[in-house]
C-alpha positions in Angstrom: -35.5 147.8 -1.7 -34.8 145.9 1.6 -35.4 142.2 2.1 -38.3 143.0 4.4 -39.9 145.3 1.9 -39.5 142.6 -0.9 -41.0 140.0 1.4 -43.9 142.3 2.2 -44.7 142.9 -1.5 -44.6 139.2 -2.3 -47.0 138.5 0.6 -49.3 141.1 -0.8 -49.2 139.4 -4.2 -49.9 135.9 -2.9 -53.5 136.5 -1.6 -54.4 138.1 -4.9 -53.1 135.1 -6.8 -54.9 132.6 -4.6 -58.0 134.7 -4.8 -57.8 134.6 -8.6 -57.3 130.9 -8.5 -60.3 130.4 -6.3 -62.4 132.6 -8.6 -61.3 130.5 -11.6 -62.1 127.3 -9.8 -65.6 128.6 -8.8 -66.2 129.6 -12.4 -65.3 126.2 -13.6 -67.6 124.5 -11.1 -70.4 126.8 -12.1 -69.8 126.1 -15.8 -69.5 122.4 -15.5 -72.5 122.0 -13.1 -74.6 124.4 -15.1 -74.1 122.2 -18.1 -75.9 119.3 -16.4 -78.2 121.1 -13.9 -81.7 119.9 -13.4 -84.6 121.8 -11.8 -87.9 120.8 -10.5 -90.9 121.0 -12.8 -93.5 123.5 -11.7 -97.3 123.5 -11.9 -97.3 126.3 -14.5 -94.9 124.3 -16.7 -97.2 121.2 -16.5 -100.2 123.4 -17.2 -98.5 124.9 -20.2 -97.5 121.6 -21.5 -101.1 120.3 -21.2 -102.4 123.4 -22.9 -100.3 122.7 -25.9 -101.9 119.4 -26.7 -102.4 119.7 -30.5 -105.8 120.4 -32.0 -105.3 117.4 -34.3 -105.5 115.0 -31.3 -108.6 112.7 -31.5 -111.7 114.2 -29.9 -111.7 113.0 -26.2 -114.7 111.5 -24.5 -117.1 113.2 -22.1 -116.4 112.0 -18.6 -118.1 112.4 -15.3 -115.0 113.5 -13.3 -114.1 116.9 -11.9 -110.5 116.4 -12.8 -108.7 113.6 -14.7 -105.6 112.6 -16.6 -104.6 109.8 -19.0 -100.9 109.1 -19.2 -98.7 106.8 -21.1 -97.0 104.8 -18.3 -93.9 104.3 -20.4 -93.0 107.8 -21.6 -95.0 110.0 -19.3 -96.9 111.5 -22.3 -100.2 113.0 -21.4 -102.9 111.8 -23.8 -105.8 113.6 -22.1 -106.2 116.0 -19.2 -109.0 117.8 -17.4 -107.9 120.3 -14.8 -105.1 117.8 -14.1 -103.1 119.9 -11.7 -106.1 121.3 -9.7 -105.8 120.5 -5.9 -108.2 117.8 -4.9 -108.7 115.6 -1.8 -107.3 112.2 -2.6 -108.9 110.1 0.1 -107.5 106.6 0.1 -105.6 107.0 -3.2 -103.1 108.4 -0.7 -102.2 104.8 0.1 -100.3 104.6 -3.2 -97.6 106.7 -1.7 -97.7 104.8 1.6 -97.2 101.5 -0.4 -94.5 103.0 -2.5 -92.4 104.1 0.4 -93.0 100.8 2.2 -91.8 98.8 -0.7 -88.8 101.0 -1.3 -87.6 101.0 2.4 -88.7 97.8 4.1 -88.4 94.1 3.9 -91.5 92.0 3.1 -90.6 89.8 6.1 -90.6 92.7 8.6 -92.9 92.3 11.6 -95.2 95.3 11.9 -96.6 96.4 15.3 -100.0 98.0 15.8 -99.7 100.5 18.6 -102.6 102.6 19.8 -101.6 105.5 17.4 -102.1 103.1 14.5 -105.5 101.6 15.5 -106.9 105.0 16.6 -109.1 105.6 13.5 -112.6 107.1 13.1 -115.5 104.7 13.6 -116.9 103.5 10.3 -113.7 104.1 8.3 -112.1 101.2 6.3 -110.1 98.7 8.4 -109.3 95.0 8.8 -110.0 94.9 12.5 -106.4 95.1 13.9 -106.2 95.8 17.6 -103.7 97.5 19.8 -100.6 95.3 20.4 -101.2 92.9 17.5 -98.6 92.2 14.9 -98.6 91.2 11.2 -96.0 90.4 8.6 -95.3 93.4 6.4 -96.3 91.5 3.2 -99.7 90.7 4.7 -100.0 94.4 5.7 -99.7 95.4 2.1 -102.7 93.2 1.2 -104.6 95.0 3.9 -103.4 98.4 2.7 -104.1 97.9 -1.0 -107.2 95.6 -1.2 -109.7 96.7 1.6 -107.8 100.0 2.0 -107.4 99.6 5.8 -106.6 102.8 7.5 -105.0 101.3 10.6 -102.6 99.4 8.4 -101.5 102.6 6.7 -100.8 104.1 10.1 -98.9 101.0 11.3 -96.7 101.0 8.2 -96.0 104.7 8.7 -95.0 104.2 12.3 -92.9 101.1 11.4 -90.8 103.1 9.0 -90.5 106.5 10.7 -91.4 106.1 14.4 -94.4 108.5 14.1 -97.0 109.2 11.4 -95.8 112.9 11.3 -92.2 111.9 10.4 -93.5 109.5 7.8 -95.6 112.3 6.2 -92.4 114.3 5.8 -91.0 111.4 3.7 -94.2 111.2 1.7 -94.0 114.8 0.7 -90.3 114.5 -0.1 -90.9 111.4 -2.3 -93.8 113.1 -4.1 -91.5 116.1 -4.9 -88.8 113.7 -6.2 -91.4 112.1 -8.5 -92.2 115.5 -10.0 -95.4 116.2 -8.1 -96.5 119.8 -8.7 -99.5 120.2 -6.3 -99.3 117.8 -3.5 -99.2 118.2 0.3 -99.8 115.1 2.4 -100.9 115.4 6.0 -101.4 111.7 6.9 -100.7 108.2 5.6 -104.2 106.9 4.9 -106.1 109.7 3.2 -108.7 110.4 5.9 -110.0 113.9 5.3 -107.8 116.8 6.3 -108.1 120.3 4.8 -104.3 120.4 4.5 -104.1 117.0 2.7 -104.4 117.3 -1.0 -103.0 116.3 -4.4 -104.0 116.4 -8.0 -104.7 113.9 -10.9 -101.4 114.5 -12.6 -99.4 113.8 -9.4 -101.4 110.6 -8.6 -100.5 109.4 -12.2 -96.8 109.9 -11.4 -97.2 108.0 -8.1 -99.0 105.1 -9.9 -96.3 105.2 -12.6 -93.7 104.7 -9.9 -95.7 102.0 -8.1 -96.2 99.7 -11.1 -92.4 99.5 -11.6 -92.4 97.3 -8.5 -93.4 93.7 -9.2 -94.6 93.1 -5.6 -96.9 96.0 -5.9 -98.4 94.7 -9.1 -98.7 91.2 -7.6 -100.6 92.4 -4.6 -102.6 95.3 -6.0 -103.9 93.1 -8.9 -105.4 90.5 -6.5 -109.2 90.5 -6.4 -109.5 88.9 -3.0 -107.1 87.5 -0.4 -107.3 85.8 3.0 -104.8 86.3 5.8 -104.8 82.9 7.5 -104.0 82.7 11.3 -100.3 82.4 12.0 -98.0 82.6 14.9 -98.2 86.4 15.0 -102.0 86.8 14.5 -104.3 84.0 15.5 -107.2 84.9 13.3 -108.3 84.7 9.7 -108.9 88.1 7.9 -110.7 88.0 4.5 -109.9 90.9 2.2 -111.7 92.1 -0.9 -110.3 94.5 -3.4 -112.3 97.7 -3.4 -111.5 98.3 -7.2 -114.5 96.8 -9.1 -112.6 97.0 -12.4 -110.5 94.0 -11.5 -113.3 91.9 -10.1 -114.7 89.6 -12.8 -118.1 89.5 -11.1 -118.6 93.3 -11.2 -120.5 95.1 -13.9 -117.5 97.4 -14.1 -115.0 94.6 -14.8 -112.4 95.5 -17.4 -109.9 92.8 -18.5 -107.4 95.4 -19.5 -107.1 96.8 -16.0 -104.2 95.3 -14.1 -104.7 97.1 -10.8 -106.0 100.3 -9.3 -106.6 102.2 -6.1 -109.9 103.6 -5.0 -110.6 106.5 -2.7 -113.7 108.1 -1.2 -114.8 110.5 1.4 -117.9 112.7 1.6 -115.7 115.7 0.8 -113.5 114.1 -1.9 -116.2 112.3 -3.9 -115.1 109.1 -5.6 -111.6 108.8 -6.9 -109.8 106.1 -8.9 -106.3 105.5 -10.1 -106.0 102.7 -12.6 -103.2 100.9 -14.5 -104.1 99.0 -17.7 -102.4 97.1 -20.5 -103.3 96.2 -24.0 -101.2 95.1 -27.0 -98.0 96.4 -25.5 -99.4 99.7 -24.4 -99.4 100.7 -20.8 -101.8 103.4 -19.6 -102.4 105.1 -16.3 -105.9 106.8 -15.8 -106.8 109.0 -12.9 -110.3 110.4 -12.2 -111.2 112.5 -9.2 -114.3 114.1 -7.7 -116.8 111.7 -9.3 -120.3 110.6 -8.4 -120.6 107.0 -7.3 -120.2 104.7 -10.3 -118.8 107.5 -12.6 -115.3 106.8 -11.4 -115.5 103.4 -13.3 -117.4 104.6 -16.4 -115.1 107.6 -16.8 -112.0 105.4 -16.4 -113.4 103.0 -19.0 -114.0 105.9 -21.4 -110.5 107.2 -20.9 -108.8 103.8 -21.4 -110.9 103.1 -24.6 -109.8 106.5 -25.9 -106.1 105.7 -25.3 -106.2 102.2 -26.6 -108.4 102.8 -29.6 -107.0 106.1 -31.0 -103.3 105.9 -30.2 -100.6 103.5 -31.3 -97.2 102.7 -29.9 -93.9 103.3 -31.8 -90.4 102.4 -30.9 -88.0 105.2 -31.8 -85.0 102.8 -31.4 -86.3 100.9 -34.5 -87.5 103.9 -36.5 -84.8 106.6 -35.9 -81.7 105.5 -37.7 -80.3 108.9 -38.3 -77.9 108.8 -35.4 -74.9 106.9 -36.7 -71.3 107.5 -37.6 -72.1 107.4 -41.3 -74.2 110.5 -41.1 -71.5 112.3 -39.1 -68.6 111.4 -41.4 -70.3 111.8 -44.8 -71.2 115.3 -43.8 -67.5 116.1 -43.2 -65.6 117.9 -46.0 -62.6 115.6 -45.2 -62.4 112.2 -46.9 -62.4 110.1 -43.7 -63.2 106.3 -43.8 -66.6 105.6 -42.3 -66.6 103.1 -39.4 -69.4 100.7 -39.3 -70.4 101.5 -35.7 -73.1 103.7 -34.2 -72.2 107.1 -32.9 -75.1 107.2 -30.5 -77.8 104.6 -29.9 -81.3 104.9 -28.6 -82.0 103.1 -25.4 -83.8 99.8 -25.9 -87.4 99.7 -24.8 -88.1 103.4 -25.2 -91.5 104.0 -26.6 -93.9 106.8 -27.4 -97.6 106.9 -28.3 -98.9 108.6 -31.4 -102.5 109.2 -32.4 -103.5 107.2 -35.5 -103.4 110.4 -37.6 -99.8 111.1 -36.9 -96.7 109.2 -38.2 -93.2 109.1 -36.8 -91.7 111.0 -39.6 -93.9 114.0 -38.7 -92.1 114.5 -35.4 -89.4 117.0 -34.5 -86.4 115.8 -32.5 -84.7 117.9 -29.8 -81.4 116.8 -28.4 -80.3 117.7 -24.9 -77.3 116.9 -22.7 -78.0 114.8 -19.6 -75.6 113.4 -17.0 -75.2 110.0 -18.7 -75.0 111.1 -22.3 -77.7 112.7 -24.4 -81.4 112.6 -24.8 -83.8 113.1 -27.6 -87.3 114.4 -26.9 -89.8 113.8 -29.7 -92.3 116.6 -30.2 -95.3 117.3 -32.4 -96.1 121.0 -32.9 -94.1 121.7 -29.7 -96.0 119.1 -27.7 -93.6 116.6 -26.0 -94.4 113.0 -26.6 -91.6 111.4 -24.7 -87.9 111.1 -24.4 -85.3 108.4 -25.1 -81.9 108.2 -23.6 -78.9 108.2 -26.0 -75.5 106.8 -25.2 -72.9 104.4 -26.4 -74.0 101.9 -23.8 -77.4 101.1 -22.3 -77.6 103.5 -19.3 -80.7 102.0 -17.8 -82.2 105.5 -17.3 -85.9 106.0 -17.8 -87.1 108.4 -20.4 -89.9 110.9 -19.7 -91.1 114.3 -20.7 -89.7 116.0 -17.6 -86.7 113.8 -16.8 -84.5 116.8 -17.0 -84.9 120.1 -18.8 -83.1 123.2 -19.9 -84.6 126.7 -20.1 -84.2 126.7 -23.9 -83.7 123.2 -25.3 -81.2 123.1 -28.1 -82.9 122.0 -31.3 -80.4 120.2 -33.5 -80.7 117.8 -36.4 -79.7 114.3 -35.3 -77.3 114.1 -38.2 -75.4 117.3 -37.1 -71.8 116.0 -36.4 -71.2 118.8 -33.8 -73.9 117.4 -31.6 -71.5 114.7 -30.5 -68.7 117.1 -29.6 -70.3 118.9 -26.5 -68.5 116.5 -24.1 -65.2 117.1 -25.8 -65.6 120.9 -25.6 -66.2 120.7 -21.9 -63.2 118.4 -21.4 -61.0 120.8 -23.5 -62.1 123.9 -21.5 -61.5 122.1 -18.2 -58.0 121.1 -19.4 -57.3 124.7 -20.4 -58.3 125.8 -16.9 -56.0 123.3 -15.3 -53.1 124.6 -17.4 -53.9 128.2 -16.3 -54.0 127.2 -12.7 -50.6 125.5 -12.9 -49.1 128.5 -14.6 -50.4 130.8 -11.9 -49.1 128.5 -9.1 -45.6 128.4 -10.8 -45.7 132.2 -11.1 -46.6 132.6 -7.5 -43.7 130.5 -6.4 -41.4 132.5 -8.7 -42.2 135.8 -7.0 -42.0 134.3 -3.5 -38.5 135.1 -2.0 -36.6 132.0 -1.0 -35.7 131.6 2.6 -32.1 131.5 3.5 -31.0 128.9 6.0 -28.2 129.7 8.4 
């Protein structure tokens, strides 16, 4: 065989070798990324989860709302649901998302302009009397947004962040999807009626759950009344009263457990209310939609009483002691000294709510891999009650029913020693792949003719 022929054969082999290497690398990427992939939760999945609420749950109250949900703000557990994913018109509860994006993306000291596009609102809709060309400090704007539910303020905040209301609406829908919303499509920043502008009780609960993690939101939204005093930007006083009667002590609907809420009403939507309440360490979010006037408060009161009176909080980190090195090593046939350190620890602060008829030892535990370690989801009769992060260090990640899911969650006993070896298996396989690639590269060089220099 001539030198030219040998060189040609070697050249033919090289593309095949490189192609094989590329295929192996692609397979590795798919394998490794597949081990930690997360997908969005769908409406059908939420509906299925809600439909599996155990029959042993306490009998829920009768309420005067078309749709509703009661959620544990800590774990995301649904305690009660009524058509919770049905599309409804949110009215001014929309402003929860407007406030959330504002707090996440702006400084409280920003100066907000009020152009014509902001103050151009329907006559008779809620407002604080801002005029074209006026300005206000962003923190003051949040009082106007969340207390009297001013529509021109919502518009101004949208324009301040995105340049146009339309661009801001895109961000609203993106953020809703990130939160896990399953039936939401925003068309404006303030909630004025639009047939293409809708959400559902479940999605609003997720939005409130995100809002209450922000201390500024809690501080402002829990204020019964506020006065913007004339300053160098706006030379006029603006009194503001919170539209939520559950936090106003003079109201017949006052409830000392309610920290804050957001009302919403149009002729088409009916009366809506999203509320956050605390009692004895429990944190609940209640959403009612499509109510008659007054029923939004009585229905919310009934839901909160149901949650606080018939459920109790448990701390898995204190009750679940099965995840430790002792369990792993004593189950081994080898006589290995048992170190006095935990194998995995439950994240501090993780809580779940149980009805008074259920005890912690009646729950099933499902372990899953997540990017920062492992996670245990606690279930009762296949109904998820909440999840707690597991790791050797505090990851700071929040638990939740739908934080991340797999198509078929692996059910393992927490004392199973192999549960801690998943990460080592992936590392070993990756190492084997690297060795194979090196071998292929060396082989490729061996079959490549060496050039002769003259």
